All heavy atoms as TSV, in Angstrom:
chain	resi	resn	atom	element	x	y	z
A	1	MET	N	N	30.236	4.364	-95.842
A	1	MET	CA	C	28.973	4.123	-96.520
A	1	MET	C	C	27.790	4.740	-95.604
A	1	MET	O	O	27.452	4.038	-94.572
A	1	MET	CB	C	28.818	2.498	-96.595
A	1	MET	CG	C	27.671	2.234	-97.530
A	1	MET	SD	S	27.415	0.497	-97.884
A	1	MET	CE	C	29.037	-0.238	-97.786
A	2	SER	N	N	27.359	5.843	-95.892
A	2	SER	CA	C	26.417	6.394	-94.970
A	2	SER	C	C	25.058	6.862	-95.734
A	2	SER	O	O	24.146	7.375	-95.055
A	2	SER	CB	C	27.056	7.710	-94.393
A	2	SER	OG	O	27.434	8.600	-95.344
A	3	THR	N	N	25.011	6.637	-96.919
A	3	THR	CA	C	23.740	7.056	-97.579
A	3	THR	C	C	22.991	5.825	-98.067
A	3	THR	O	O	23.631	4.787	-98.378
A	3	THR	CB	C	23.978	8.072	-98.748
A	3	THR	OG1	O	24.645	7.286	-99.827
A	3	THR	CG2	C	24.845	9.189	-98.255
A	4	ILE	N	N	21.659	5.932	-98.259
A	4	ILE	CA	C	20.922	4.817	-98.857
A	4	ILE	C	C	21.345	4.472	-100.228
A	4	ILE	O	O	21.536	3.258	-100.575
A	4	ILE	CB	C	19.353	5.160	-98.871
A	4	ILE	CG1	C	18.833	5.460	-97.548
A	4	ILE	CG2	C	18.608	4.226	-99.643
A	4	ILE	CD1	C	18.807	4.189	-96.665
A	5	LYS	N	N	21.777	5.447	-101.032
A	5	LYS	CA	C	22.236	5.229	-102.318
A	5	LYS	C	C	23.489	4.307	-102.352
A	5	LYS	O	O	23.606	3.409	-103.086
A	5	LYS	CB	C	22.585	6.513	-102.996
A	5	LYS	CG	C	23.004	6.552	-104.497
A	5	LYS	CD	C	23.244	7.812	-105.154
A	5	LYS	CE	C	23.567	7.694	-106.545
A	5	LYS	NZ	N	23.634	8.905	-107.217
A	6	GLU	N	N	24.418	4.608	-101.385
A	6	GLU	CA	C	25.691	3.901	-101.223
A	6	GLU	C	C	25.390	2.472	-100.770
A	6	GLU	O	O	25.986	1.450	-101.221
A	6	GLU	CB	C	26.570	4.620	-100.266
A	6	GLU	CG	C	27.255	5.841	-100.856
A	6	GLU	CD	C	28.015	6.585	-99.713
A	6	GLU	OE1	O	27.571	6.645	-98.568
A	6	GLU	OE2	O	28.983	7.258	-100.055
A	7	ILE	N	N	24.470	2.298	-99.911
A	7	ILE	CA	C	24.079	1.014	-99.400
A	7	ILE	C	C	23.424	0.152	-100.396
A	7	ILE	O	O	23.861	-0.880	-100.627
A	7	ILE	CB	C	23.174	1.137	-98.152
A	7	ILE	CG1	C	24.002	1.759	-96.946
A	7	ILE	CG2	C	22.601	-0.294	-97.685
A	7	ILE	CD1	C	23.138	2.176	-95.765
A	8	LYS	N	N	22.473	0.822	-101.185
A	8	LYS	CA	C	21.890	0.003	-102.367
A	8	LYS	C	C	22.965	-0.353	-103.336
A	8	LYS	O	O	22.833	-1.545	-103.890
A	8	LYS	CB	C	20.910	0.918	-103.019
A	8	LYS	CG	C	19.502	1.188	-102.239
A	8	LYS	CD	C	18.634	2.058	-102.956
A	8	LYS	CE	C	17.265	2.253	-102.344
A	8	LYS	NZ	N	16.507	3.161	-103.143
A	9	SER	N	N	23.817	0.436	-103.632
A	9	SER	CA	C	24.844	0.211	-104.582
A	9	SER	C	C	25.736	-1.097	-104.115
A	9	SER	O	O	26.080	-2.033	-104.863
A	9	SER	CB	C	25.852	1.355	-104.843
A	9	SER	OG	O	26.880	1.038	-105.635
A	10	ALA	N	N	26.123	-1.018	-102.846
A	10	ALA	CA	C	26.961	-2.048	-102.268
A	10	ALA	C	C	26.223	-3.434	-102.294
A	10	ALA	O	O	26.730	-4.469	-102.575
A	10	ALA	CB	C	27.366	-1.736	-100.811
A	11	ILE	N	N	24.935	-3.326	-101.935
A	11	ILE	CA	C	24.108	-4.498	-101.948
A	11	ILE	C	C	24.009	-5.227	-103.283
A	11	ILE	O	O	23.968	-6.359	-103.415
A	11	ILE	CB	C	22.658	-4.241	-101.260
A	11	ILE	CG1	C	22.851	-3.988	-99.763
A	11	ILE	CG2	C	21.732	-5.531	-101.396
A	11	ILE	CD1	C	21.616	-3.525	-99.055
A	12	SER	N	N	23.716	-4.274	-104.244
A	12	SER	CA	C	23.621	-4.716	-105.538
A	12	SER	C	C	24.903	-5.471	-106.228
A	12	SER	O	O	24.868	-6.221	-107.157
A	12	SER	CB	C	23.159	-3.615	-106.573
A	12	SER	OG	O	24.300	-2.720	-106.813
A	13	LYS	N	N	25.968	-5.253	-105.536
A	13	LYS	CA	C	27.251	-5.847	-106.022
A	13	LYS	C	C	27.520	-7.101	-105.192
A	13	LYS	O	O	28.684	-7.826	-105.563
A	13	LYS	CB	C	28.424	-4.851	-105.798
A	13	LYS	CG	C	28.229	-3.632	-106.805
A	13	LYS	CD	C	29.304	-2.651	-106.458
A	13	LYS	CE	C	28.956	-1.294	-107.292
A	13	LYS	NZ	N	29.860	-0.206	-106.987
A	14	LEU	N	N	26.784	-7.474	-104.311
A	14	LEU	CA	C	27.006	-8.850	-103.518
A	14	LEU	C	C	26.934	-9.996	-104.244
A	14	LEU	O	O	26.082	-10.113	-105.246
A	14	LEU	CB	C	26.136	-8.812	-102.317
A	14	LEU	CG	C	26.297	-7.809	-101.217
A	14	LEU	CD1	C	25.124	-7.990	-100.170
A	14	LEU	CD2	C	27.676	-7.833	-100.551
A	15	SER	N	N	27.804	-10.914	-104.061
A	15	SER	CA	C	27.616	-12.282	-104.655
A	15	SER	C	C	26.200	-12.992	-104.181
A	15	SER	O	O	25.653	-12.532	-103.191
A	15	SER	CB	C	28.752	-13.215	-104.349
A	15	SER	OG	O	28.673	-13.476	-102.938
A	16	LYS	N	N	25.850	-14.042	-104.849
A	16	LYS	CA	C	24.696	-14.727	-104.447
A	16	LYS	C	C	24.690	-15.117	-102.864
A	16	LYS	O	O	23.745	-15.056	-102.212
A	16	LYS	CB	C	24.292	-15.847	-105.319
A	16	LYS	CG	C	23.722	-15.446	-106.587
A	16	LYS	CD	C	23.280	-16.683	-107.455
A	16	LYS	CE	C	22.693	-16.365	-108.742
A	16	LYS	NZ	N	22.111	-17.473	-109.391
A	17	SER	N	N	25.840	-15.757	-102.595
A	17	SER	CA	C	26.071	-16.270	-101.173
A	17	SER	C	C	26.051	-15.120	-100.159
A	17	SER	O	O	25.513	-15.222	-99.207
A	17	SER	CB	C	27.284	-17.118	-101.064
A	17	SER	OG	O	28.474	-16.333	-101.313
A	18	ASP	N	N	26.780	-14.042	-100.527
A	18	ASP	CA	C	26.822	-12.902	-99.574
A	18	ASP	C	C	25.453	-12.247	-99.542
A	18	ASP	O	O	24.968	-11.809	-98.433
A	18	ASP	CB	C	27.852	-11.910	-100.108
A	18	ASP	CG	C	29.208	-12.255	-99.832
A	18	ASP	OD1	O	29.436	-13.285	-98.910
A	18	ASP	OD2	O	30.232	-11.821	-100.389
A	19	LEU	N	N	24.661	-12.210	-100.658
A	19	LEU	CA	C	23.341	-11.537	-100.588
A	19	LEU	C	C	22.423	-12.415	-99.636
A	19	LEU	O	O	21.634	-11.908	-98.917
A	19	LEU	CB	C	22.851	-11.394	-101.904
A	19	LEU	CG	C	21.395	-10.875	-102.107
A	19	LEU	CD1	C	21.394	-9.404	-101.578
A	19	LEU	CD2	C	20.970	-10.739	-103.569
A	20	SER	N	N	22.632	-13.805	-99.747
A	20	SER	CA	C	21.705	-14.630	-98.970
A	20	SER	C	C	22.094	-14.461	-97.470
A	20	SER	O	O	21.284	-14.414	-96.624
A	20	SER	CB	C	22.012	-16.142	-99.384
A	20	SER	OG	O	21.363	-16.985	-98.526
A	21	ALA	N	N	23.342	-14.297	-97.148
A	21	ALA	CA	C	23.840	-14.036	-95.776
A	21	ALA	C	C	23.254	-12.656	-95.306
A	21	ALA	O	O	22.916	-12.586	-94.145
A	21	ALA	CB	C	25.378	-14.172	-95.672
A	22	PHE	N	N	23.412	-11.719	-96.205
A	22	PHE	CA	C	22.883	-10.281	-95.844
A	22	PHE	C	C	21.415	-10.418	-95.631
A	22	PHE	O	O	20.898	-9.850	-94.603
A	22	PHE	CB	C	23.206	-9.371	-96.974
A	22	PHE	CG	C	22.476	-8.053	-96.646
A	22	PHE	CD1	C	22.974	-7.098	-95.802
A	22	PHE	CD2	C	21.349	-7.728	-97.383
A	22	PHE	CE1	C	22.367	-5.947	-95.499
A	22	PHE	CE2	C	20.719	-6.470	-97.199
A	22	PHE	CZ	C	21.219	-5.660	-96.225
A	23	ARG	N	N	20.564	-11.140	-96.470
A	23	ARG	CA	C	19.180	-11.223	-96.177
A	23	ARG	C	C	18.912	-11.919	-94.807
A	23	ARG	O	O	17.983	-11.501	-94.133
A	23	ARG	CB	C	18.527	-12.189	-97.248
A	23	ARG	CG	C	18.280	-11.467	-98.560
A	23	ARG	CD	C	17.362	-12.301	-99.445
A	23	ARG	NE	N	17.311	-11.824	-100.741
A	23	ARG	CZ	C	17.763	-12.443	-101.786
A	23	ARG	NH1	N	18.376	-13.826	-101.700
A	23	ARG	NH2	N	17.686	-12.027	-103.024
A	24	ALA	N	N	19.538	-12.991	-94.468
A	24	ALA	CA	C	19.359	-13.689	-93.207
A	24	ALA	C	C	19.676	-12.650	-92.068
A	24	ALA	O	O	19.034	-12.536	-91.009
A	24	ALA	CB	C	20.186	-14.880	-93.068
A	25	TRP	N	N	20.860	-11.905	-92.152
A	25	TRP	CA	C	21.186	-10.987	-91.149
A	25	TRP	C	C	20.081	-9.937	-90.966
A	25	TRP	O	O	19.760	-9.548	-89.934
A	25	TRP	CB	C	22.595	-10.345	-91.413
A	25	TRP	CG	C	22.860	-9.280	-90.417
A	25	TRP	CD1	C	23.305	-9.297	-89.267
A	25	TRP	CD2	C	22.621	-7.894	-90.745
A	25	TRP	NE1	N	23.419	-8.066	-88.739
A	25	TRP	CE2	C	22.850	-7.274	-89.526
A	25	TRP	CE3	C	22.024	-7.241	-91.754
A	25	TRP	CZ2	C	22.736	-5.880	-89.413
A	25	TRP	CZ3	C	21.864	-5.838	-91.674
A	25	TRP	CH2	C	22.293	-5.028	-90.559
A	26	PHE	N	N	19.733	-9.385	-92.167
A	26	PHE	CA	C	18.784	-8.294	-92.069
A	26	PHE	C	C	17.456	-8.718	-91.577
A	26	PHE	O	O	16.800	-7.932	-90.734
A	26	PHE	CB	C	18.518	-7.632	-93.452
A	26	PHE	CG	C	17.781	-6.299	-93.332
A	26	PHE	CD1	C	18.357	-5.109	-92.896
A	26	PHE	CD2	C	16.368	-6.361	-93.610
A	26	PHE	CE1	C	17.614	-3.987	-92.723
A	26	PHE	CE2	C	15.665	-5.236	-93.571
A	26	PHE	CZ	C	16.244	-3.980	-93.089
A	27	GLU	N	N	17.022	-9.915	-91.868
A	27	GLU	CA	C	15.717	-10.422	-91.476
A	27	GLU	C	C	15.657	-10.530	-89.856
A	27	GLU	O	O	14.848	-10.083	-89.144
A	27	GLU	CB	C	15.403	-11.741	-92.038
A	27	GLU	CG	C	14.157	-12.362	-91.586
A	27	GLU	CD	C	13.780	-13.698	-92.248
A	27	GLU	OE1	O	14.122	-13.887	-93.346
A	27	GLU	OE2	O	13.027	-14.419	-91.521
A	28	GLU	N	N	16.811	-11.014	-89.320
A	28	GLU	CA	C	17.004	-11.157	-87.800
A	28	GLU	C	C	17.143	-9.682	-87.264
A	28	GLU	O	O	16.450	-9.449	-86.192
A	28	GLU	CB	C	18.217	-11.855	-87.536
A	28	GLU	CG	C	18.369	-12.140	-86.079
A	28	GLU	CD	C	19.608	-13.060	-85.690
A	28	GLU	OE1	O	19.993	-13.832	-86.486
A	28	GLU	OE2	O	20.160	-12.786	-84.583
A	29	PHE	N	N	17.888	-8.733	-87.881
A	29	PHE	CA	C	18.054	-7.426	-87.340
A	29	PHE	C	C	16.646	-6.746	-87.352
A	29	PHE	O	O	16.324	-6.123	-86.294
A	29	PHE	CB	C	18.931	-6.719	-88.350
A	29	PHE	CG	C	19.041	-5.192	-88.123
A	29	PHE	CD1	C	19.850	-4.719	-87.041
A	29	PHE	CD2	C	18.408	-4.271	-88.935
A	29	PHE	CE1	C	20.016	-3.379	-86.828
A	29	PHE	CE2	C	18.520	-2.989	-88.622
A	29	PHE	CZ	C	19.349	-2.541	-87.715
A	30	ASP	N	N	15.856	-6.877	-88.339
A	30	ASP	CA	C	14.602	-6.263	-88.398
A	30	ASP	C	C	13.642	-6.762	-87.489
A	30	ASP	O	O	12.891	-6.008	-86.880
A	30	ASP	CB	C	14.007	-6.304	-89.856
A	30	ASP	CG	C	12.937	-5.422	-90.261
A	30	ASP	OD1	O	12.986	-4.215	-89.753
A	30	ASP	OD2	O	12.054	-5.764	-90.925
A	31	ALA	N	N	13.650	-8.048	-87.273
A	31	ALA	CA	C	12.717	-8.835	-86.276
A	31	ALA	C	C	13.116	-8.215	-84.844
A	31	ALA	O	O	12.123	-7.950	-84.127
A	31	ALA	CB	C	12.931	-10.316	-86.407
A	32	LYS	N	N	14.308	-7.990	-84.464
A	32	LYS	CA	C	14.614	-7.608	-83.220
A	32	LYS	C	C	14.110	-6.133	-82.981
A	32	LYS	O	O	13.732	-5.909	-81.959
A	32	LYS	CB	C	16.195	-7.628	-82.991
A	32	LYS	CG	C	16.660	-9.022	-82.821
A	32	LYS	CD	C	18.236	-9.037	-82.604
A	32	LYS	CE	C	18.786	-10.518	-82.401
A	32	LYS	NZ	N	20.219	-10.514	-82.435
A	33	ILE	N	N	14.192	-5.321	-83.981
A	33	ILE	CA	C	13.714	-3.949	-83.882
A	33	ILE	C	C	12.184	-4.021	-83.857
A	33	ILE	O	O	11.698	-3.300	-82.834
A	33	ILE	CB	C	14.109	-3.121	-85.099
A	33	ILE	CG1	C	15.596	-2.864	-85.109
A	33	ILE	CG2	C	13.432	-1.831	-85.219
A	33	ILE	CD1	C	16.235	-2.290	-86.442
A	34	TRP	N	N	11.514	-4.730	-84.449
A	34	TRP	CA	C	10.106	-4.883	-84.396
A	34	TRP	C	C	9.660	-5.438	-82.947
A	34	TRP	O	O	8.818	-4.808	-82.376
A	34	TRP	CB	C	9.571	-5.878	-85.421
A	34	TRP	CG	C	8.195	-6.215	-85.401
A	34	TRP	CD1	C	7.526	-7.343	-84.880
A	34	TRP	CD2	C	7.091	-5.372	-85.792
A	34	TRP	NE1	N	6.173	-7.307	-85.013
A	34	TRP	CE2	C	5.874	-5.987	-85.523
A	34	TRP	CE3	C	6.991	-4.176	-86.414
A	34	TRP	CZ2	C	4.686	-5.564	-85.907
A	34	TRP	CZ3	C	5.828	-3.586	-86.774
A	34	TRP	CH2	C	4.573	-4.230	-86.506
A	35	ASP	N	N	10.361	-6.441	-82.496
A	35	ASP	CA	C	10.109	-6.974	-81.151
A	35	ASP	C	C	10.262	-5.865	-80.030
A	35	ASP	O	O	9.442	-5.810	-79.157
A	35	ASP	CB	C	10.962	-8.155	-80.744
A	35	ASP	CG	C	10.716	-9.373	-81.691
A	35	ASP	OD1	O	9.602	-9.392	-82.211
A	35	ASP	OD2	O	11.572	-10.337	-81.654
A	36	LYS	N	N	11.378	-5.020	-80.227
A	36	LYS	CA	C	11.573	-3.951	-79.238
A	36	LYS	C	C	10.457	-2.977	-79.283
A	36	LYS	O	O	9.979	-2.347	-78.270
A	36	LYS	CB	C	12.865	-3.316	-79.363
A	36	LYS	CG	C	14.041	-4.282	-78.928
A	36	LYS	CD	C	15.370	-3.393	-79.266
A	36	LYS	CE	C	16.645	-4.335	-78.969
A	36	LYS	NZ	N	17.824	-3.720	-79.220
A	37	GLN	N	N	9.971	-2.600	-80.491
A	37	GLN	CA	C	8.959	-1.668	-80.708
A	37	GLN	C	C	7.599	-2.327	-80.038
A	37	GLN	O	O	6.861	-1.499	-79.346
A	37	GLN	CB	C	8.744	-1.297	-82.099
A	37	GLN	CG	C	7.639	-0.241	-82.267
A	37	GLN	CD	C	8.067	1.221	-81.601
A	37	GLN	OE1	O	9.089	1.609	-81.853
A	37	GLN	NE2	N	7.153	1.680	-80.877
A	38	ILE	N	N	7.366	-3.394	-80.297
A	38	ILE	CA	C	6.086	-4.032	-79.747
A	38	ILE	C	C	6.179	-4.079	-78.217
A	38	ILE	O	O	5.228	-3.648	-77.537
A	38	ILE	CB	C	5.873	-5.569	-80.326
A	38	ILE	CG1	C	5.482	-5.398	-81.774
A	38	ILE	CG2	C	4.707	-6.205	-79.559
A	38	ILE	CD1	C	4.121	-4.774	-82.139
A	39	GLU	N	N	7.293	-4.543	-77.615
A	39	GLU	CA	C	7.421	-4.520	-76.156
A	39	GLU	C	C	7.175	-3.020	-75.599
A	39	GLU	O	O	6.477	-2.822	-74.611
A	39	GLU	CB	C	8.828	-4.952	-75.835
A	39	GLU	CG	C	9.038	-6.423	-76.041
A	39	GLU	CD	C	10.434	-6.966	-75.567
A	39	GLU	OE1	O	11.175	-6.200	-74.800
A	39	GLU	OE2	O	10.828	-7.895	-76.129
A	40	LYS	N	N	7.768	-2.104	-76.319
A	40	LYS	CA	C	7.630	-0.700	-75.891
A	40	LYS	C	C	6.218	-0.281	-75.902
A	40	LYS	O	O	5.570	0.340	-75.034
A	40	LYS	CB	C	8.529	0.272	-76.750
A	40	LYS	CG	C	8.396	1.647	-76.426
A	40	LYS	CD	C	9.195	2.531	-77.307
A	40	LYS	CE	C	9.124	3.973	-77.052
A	40	LYS	NZ	N	9.847	4.782	-78.010
A	41	ASP	N	N	5.487	-0.549	-76.928
A	41	ASP	CA	C	4.088	-0.303	-77.091
A	41	ASP	C	C	3.208	-0.936	-76.085
A	41	ASP	O	O	2.215	-0.407	-75.639
A	41	ASP	CB	C	3.488	-0.640	-78.507
A	41	ASP	CG	C	4.186	0.272	-79.718
A	41	ASP	OD1	O	4.828	1.334	-79.264
A	41	ASP	OD2	O	4.013	0.046	-80.741
A	42	VAL	N	N	3.473	-2.306	-75.863
A	42	VAL	CA	C	2.733	-2.994	-74.774
A	42	VAL	C	C	2.967	-2.282	-73.495
A	42	VAL	O	O	1.972	-2.056	-72.787
A	42	VAL	CB	C	2.963	-4.444	-74.880
A	42	VAL	CG1	C	2.478	-5.197	-73.669
A	42	VAL	CG2	C	2.612	-5.156	-76.279
A	43	THR	N	N	4.123	-2.208	-73.093
A	43	THR	CA	C	4.462	-1.621	-71.851
A	43	THR	C	C	3.850	-0.194	-71.598
A	43	THR	O	O	3.395	0.146	-70.556
A	43	THR	CB	C	5.890	-1.503	-71.558
A	43	THR	OG1	O	6.576	-2.745	-71.829
A	43	THR	CG2	C	6.338	-0.972	-70.278
A	44	SER	N	N	3.783	0.629	-72.679
A	44	SER	CA	C	3.298	1.944	-72.479
A	44	SER	C	C	1.777	2.056	-72.522
A	44	SER	O	O	1.223	3.047	-72.225
A	44	SER	CB	C	3.817	2.920	-73.653
A	44	SER	OG	O	3.176	2.582	-74.927
A	45	GLY	N	N	1.147	0.984	-72.900
A	45	GLY	CA	C	-0.288	0.854	-72.940
A	45	GLY	C	C	-0.921	1.295	-74.289
A	45	GLY	O	O	-2.085	1.337	-74.393
A	46	LYS	N	N	-0.043	1.571	-75.273
A	46	LYS	CA	C	-0.417	2.052	-76.550
A	46	LYS	C	C	-1.350	1.068	-77.286
A	46	LYS	O	O	-2.075	1.500	-77.967
A	46	LYS	CB	C	0.818	2.345	-77.354
A	46	LYS	CG	C	0.597	2.935	-78.646
A	46	LYS	CD	C	1.968	3.334	-79.379
A	46	LYS	CE	C	1.775	4.122	-80.698
A	46	LYS	NZ	N	3.023	4.402	-81.219
A	47	LEU	N	N	-1.312	-0.235	-76.909
A	47	LEU	CA	C	-2.116	-1.263	-77.689
A	47	LEU	C	C	-3.361	-1.615	-76.954
A	47	LEU	O	O	-4.127	-2.426	-77.415
A	47	LEU	CB	C	-1.131	-2.468	-78.013
A	47	LEU	CG	C	-0.060	-2.230	-78.874
A	47	LEU	CD1	C	0.778	-3.552	-78.938
A	47	LEU	CD2	C	-0.431	-1.667	-80.235
A	48	ASP	N	N	-3.462	-0.961	-75.674
A	48	ASP	CA	C	-4.670	-1.459	-74.896
A	48	ASP	C	C	-5.980	-1.308	-75.577
A	48	ASP	O	O	-6.787	-2.215	-75.432
A	48	ASP	CB	C	-4.622	-0.660	-73.532
A	48	ASP	CG	C	-3.577	-1.003	-72.641
A	48	ASP	OD1	O	-2.758	-1.892	-72.882
A	48	ASP	OD2	O	-3.474	-0.183	-71.630
A	49	GLU	N	N	-6.288	-0.266	-76.187
A	49	GLU	CA	C	-7.496	-0.068	-76.854
A	49	GLU	C	C	-7.780	-1.150	-78.055
A	49	GLU	O	O	-8.769	-1.407	-78.356
A	49	GLU	CB	C	-7.632	1.398	-77.400
A	49	GLU	CG	C	-7.865	2.356	-76.297
A	49	GLU	CD	C	-8.370	3.641	-76.788
A	49	GLU	OE1	O	-9.311	3.613	-77.587
A	49	GLU	OE2	O	-8.186	4.621	-76.132
A	50	VAL	N	N	-6.641	-1.501	-78.681
A	50	VAL	CA	C	-6.703	-2.479	-79.780
A	50	VAL	C	C	-6.958	-3.842	-79.227
A	50	VAL	O	O	-7.826	-4.672	-79.766
A	50	VAL	CB	C	-5.510	-2.472	-80.565
A	50	VAL	CG1	C	-5.503	-3.541	-81.627
A	50	VAL	CG2	C	-5.292	-1.175	-81.187
A	51	VAL	N	N	-6.331	-4.188	-78.056
A	51	VAL	CA	C	-6.421	-5.533	-77.408
A	51	VAL	C	C	-7.743	-5.695	-76.702
A	51	VAL	O	O	-8.208	-6.953	-76.618
A	51	VAL	CB	C	-5.225	-5.803	-76.527
A	51	VAL	CG1	C	-5.299	-7.084	-75.763
A	51	VAL	CG2	C	-3.929	-5.703	-77.357
A	52	ARG	N	N	-8.210	-4.721	-75.992
A	52	ARG	CA	C	-9.401	-4.865	-75.120
A	52	ARG	C	C	-10.522	-5.597	-75.855
A	52	ARG	O	O	-11.108	-6.571	-75.334
A	52	ARG	CB	C	-9.752	-3.508	-74.590
A	52	ARG	CG	C	-10.622	-3.462	-73.353
A	52	ARG	CD	C	-10.896	-2.173	-72.761
A	52	ARG	NE	N	-9.608	-1.649	-72.138
A	52	ARG	CZ	C	-8.948	-0.518	-72.499
A	52	ARG	NH1	N	-9.426	0.128	-73.435
A	52	ARG	NH2	N	-7.826	-0.193	-71.934
A	53	PRO	N	N	-11.011	-5.133	-77.002
A	53	PRO	CA	C	-12.122	-5.823	-77.651
A	53	PRO	C	C	-11.780	-7.201	-78.017
A	53	PRO	O	O	-12.747	-8.079	-77.933
A	53	PRO	CB	C	-12.361	-4.945	-78.978
A	53	PRO	CG	C	-11.681	-3.691	-78.722
A	53	PRO	CD	C	-10.628	-3.976	-77.754
A	54	ALA	N	N	-10.555	-7.518	-78.466
A	54	ALA	CA	C	-10.147	-8.937	-78.656
A	54	ALA	C	C	-10.288	-9.791	-77.560
A	54	ALA	O	O	-10.731	-10.903	-77.561
A	54	ALA	CB	C	-8.849	-8.942	-79.378
A	55	ILE	N	N	-9.801	-9.274	-76.456
A	55	ILE	CA	C	-9.864	-10.146	-75.217
A	55	ILE	C	C	-11.378	-10.287	-74.790
A	55	ILE	O	O	-11.641	-11.402	-74.412
A	55	ILE	CB	C	-9.100	-9.380	-74.060
A	55	ILE	CG1	C	-7.589	-9.395	-74.271
A	55	ILE	CG2	C	-9.378	-10.089	-72.680
A	55	ILE	CD1	C	-6.633	-8.628	-73.416
A	56	ALA	N	N	-12.123	-9.281	-74.978
A	56	ALA	CA	C	-13.554	-9.430	-74.557
A	56	ALA	C	C	-14.271	-10.510	-75.579
A	56	ALA	O	O	-14.960	-11.276	-75.084
A	56	ALA	CB	C	-14.225	-8.016	-74.699
A	57	ASP	N	N	-13.959	-10.465	-76.774
A	57	ASP	CA	C	-14.481	-11.460	-77.731
A	57	ASP	C	C	-14.022	-12.836	-77.365
A	57	ASP	O	O	-14.814	-13.859	-77.393
A	57	ASP	CB	C	-14.083	-11.149	-79.128
A	57	ASP	CG	C	-14.819	-9.914	-79.788
A	57	ASP	OD1	O	-15.894	-9.554	-79.114
A	57	ASP	OD2	O	-14.380	-9.512	-80.875
A	58	PHE	N	N	-12.752	-12.964	-77.036
A	58	PHE	CA	C	-12.240	-14.311	-76.537
A	58	PHE	C	C	-12.921	-14.848	-75.326
A	58	PHE	O	O	-13.470	-15.927	-75.273
A	58	PHE	CB	C	-10.697	-14.237	-76.376
A	58	PHE	CG	C	-10.154	-15.541	-75.981
A	58	PHE	CD1	C	-9.896	-16.546	-76.916
A	58	PHE	CD2	C	-9.784	-15.796	-74.617
A	58	PHE	CE1	C	-9.349	-17.785	-76.610
A	58	PHE	CE2	C	-9.229	-17.086	-74.366
A	58	PHE	CZ	C	-9.022	-17.938	-75.390
A	59	LYS	N	N	-13.030	-13.963	-74.401
A	59	LYS	CA	C	-13.809	-14.307	-73.103
A	59	LYS	C	C	-15.238	-14.657	-73.274
A	59	LYS	O	O	-15.819	-15.598	-72.634
A	59	LYS	CB	C	-13.672	-13.277	-72.059
A	59	LYS	CG	C	-12.265	-13.122	-71.521
A	59	LYS	CD	C	-12.141	-12.081	-70.409
A	59	LYS	CE	C	-10.774	-11.991	-69.861
A	59	LYS	NZ	N	-10.674	-10.844	-68.869
A	60	ALA	N	N	-15.886	-14.057	-74.405
A	60	ALA	CA	C	-17.296	-14.302	-74.645
A	60	ALA	C	C	-17.497	-15.571	-75.552
A	60	ALA	O	O	-18.608	-15.873	-75.992
A	60	ALA	CB	C	-17.854	-13.113	-75.404
A	61	GLY	N	N	-16.348	-16.246	-75.855
A	61	GLY	CA	C	-16.432	-17.385	-76.672
A	61	GLY	C	C	-16.593	-17.137	-78.105
A	61	GLY	O	O	-17.006	-18.089	-78.848
A	62	LYS	N	N	-16.264	-15.929	-78.574
A	62	LYS	CA	C	-16.446	-15.645	-79.988
A	62	LYS	C	C	-15.219	-16.000	-80.825
A	62	LYS	O	O	-15.176	-15.756	-82.058
A	62	LYS	CB	C	-16.729	-14.165	-80.241
A	62	LYS	CG	C	-18.067	-13.638	-79.563
A	62	LYS	CD	C	-18.292	-12.168	-79.673
A	62	LYS	CE	C	-19.502	-11.752	-79.080
A	62	LYS	NZ	N	-19.666	-10.250	-79.323
A	63	CYS	N	N	-14.188	-16.508	-80.179
A	63	CYS	CA	C	-12.898	-16.936	-80.869
A	63	CYS	C	C	-12.611	-18.276	-80.482
A	63	CYS	O	O	-13.153	-18.764	-79.530
A	63	CYS	CB	C	-11.744	-16.037	-80.364
A	63	CYS	SG	S	-12.232	-14.108	-80.554
A	64	LYS	N	N	-11.738	-18.731	-81.328
A	64	LYS	CA	C	-11.264	-20.221	-81.148
A	64	LYS	C	C	-9.694	-20.134	-81.029
A	64	LYS	O	O	-9.162	-19.291	-81.833
A	64	LYS	CB	C	-11.759	-21.232	-82.040
A	64	LYS	CG	C	-11.287	-20.942	-83.478
A	64	LYS	CD	C	-11.868	-22.113	-84.330
A	64	LYS	CE	C	-11.269	-21.797	-85.749
A	64	LYS	NZ	N	-11.852	-22.831	-86.598
A	65	GLU	N	N	-9.179	-20.938	-80.319
A	65	GLU	CA	C	-7.597	-21.001	-80.171
A	65	GLU	C	C	-7.144	-21.662	-81.431
A	65	GLU	O	O	-7.811	-22.599	-81.970
A	65	GLU	CB	C	-7.229	-21.783	-78.881
A	65	GLU	CG	C	-7.541	-21.013	-77.658
A	65	GLU	CD	C	-6.903	-21.581	-76.501
A	65	GLU	OE1	O	-5.643	-21.973	-76.571
A	65	GLU	OE2	O	-7.585	-21.751	-75.484
A	66	LEU	N	N	-6.022	-21.294	-81.830
A	66	LEU	CA	C	-5.380	-21.788	-83.138
A	66	LEU	C	C	-4.486	-22.935	-82.711
A	66	LEU	O	O	-3.930	-22.979	-81.780
A	66	LEU	CB	C	-4.651	-20.798	-83.906
A	66	LEU	CG	C	-5.374	-19.623	-84.436
A	66	LEU	CD1	C	-4.549	-18.594	-85.064
A	66	LEU	CD2	C	-6.510	-20.136	-85.400
């Protein structure tokens, strides 16, 4: 199973319980990939320009903690 078409076909044939298990697995899998990308972006400084104004606003009292 190496193509998107094959994967889609296989997923469409899953039982309700297997589809539920697949969803849970995929959600965790996707979250781990997202976390790794965010860590990489933070470490590389890629997000510095986005974060800088937010930190300044917080320090100036323009924000409130949730």
